[in-house]
C-alpha positions as CSV (number, residue, x, y, z in Angstrom):
1,M,46.5,-7.0,-52.3
2,K,48.6,-8.1,-49.1
3,T,49.3,-5.4,-46.2
4,L,51.7,-5.0,-43.5
5,E,51.2,-2.5,-40.7
6,F,53.3,-0.7,-38.3
7,K,54.0,2.2,-36.1
8,G,56.1,5.0,-36.8
9,S,56.5,8.9,-36.7
10,V,56.8,11.8,-39.2
11,T,60.5,13.4,-39.1
12,A,60.5,17.0,-39.5
13,N,61.8,17.1,-42.7
14,G,57.9,15.0,-43.4
15,Q,59.7,11.2,-43.7
16,I,58.7,8.1,-42.4
17,R,60.9,5.7,-41.6
18,V,59.9,1.9,-42.5
19,P,61.3,-0.5,-40.0
20,S,63.6,-3.0,-41.5
21,Q,61.7,-6.1,-40.6
22,I,58.7,-4.6,-42.7
23,A,60.8,-3.0,-45.3
24,E,62.5,-6.3,-46.0
25,Q,58.9,-8.1,-46.9
26,I,58.1,-6.0,-49.5
27,P,59.4,-7.1,-53.1
28,K,62.1,-4.8,-54.3
29,G,61.0,-2.3,-57.1
30,E,57.2,-3.0,-56.0
31,T,54.4,-0.5,-56.2
32,V,53.3,-0.1,-52.9
33,Q,49.7,2.1,-51.7
34,I,50.4,4.4,-48.4
35,V,47.3,5.2,-45.5
36,L,48.5,7.0,-42.5
37,A,46.1,6.9,-39.5
38,W,47.2,9.3,-36.3
39,G,45.3,10.3,-33.6
40,S,43.7,8.9,-31.1
41,P,42.0,5.7,-31.9
42,N,38.5,5.5,-31.2
43,V,36.0,2.8,-29.9
44,E,35.2,1.0,-33.4
45,D,39.1,0.9,-33.9
46,A,39.3,-1.2,-31.4
47,W,36.2,-3.9,-32.1
48,K,37.9,-3.6,-35.7
49,A,41.2,-4.6,-34.5
50,L,39.8,-7.5,-32.5
51,G,38.1,-8.8,-35.3
52,R,41.0,-8.9,-37.2
53,Q,42.9,-10.5,-34.5
54,G,40.1,-13.3,-34.2
55,F,40.1,-13.8,-38.2
56,E,44.0,-13.8,-38.3
57,A,44.0,-16.6,-35.3
58,A,42.2,-18.8,-37.3
59,Y,44.6,-18.4,-40.7
60,A,46.4,-21.7,-41.2
61,S,49.8,-21.7,-43.2
62,E,47.6,-24.4,-45.8
63,D,45.4,-21.4,-47.1
64,S,48.6,-19.6,-48.3
65,V,47.5,-21.0,-51.6
66,Y,44.8,-18.8,-52.2
67,E,47.1,-16.2,-52.2
68,L,48.4,-17.1,-55.4
69,L,44.8,-16.5,-57.1
70,D,45.8,-12.7,-57.0
71,Q,48.9,-13.2,-59.3
């Protein structure tokens, strides 16, 4: 499963707009799973984000070959 993260808001009629730079990365017709989070971030969330940033910083483009294993 691939993931993308973005910040947005809910309109008065309950819709969430997906930014175009995010939407263009998702193949047309692909089923997506939506997770919503709101409220003030807590310390645990900050540590998780910091850990993820460290992990992703070590990711090399050559590692993308492993993404093919999911298909």
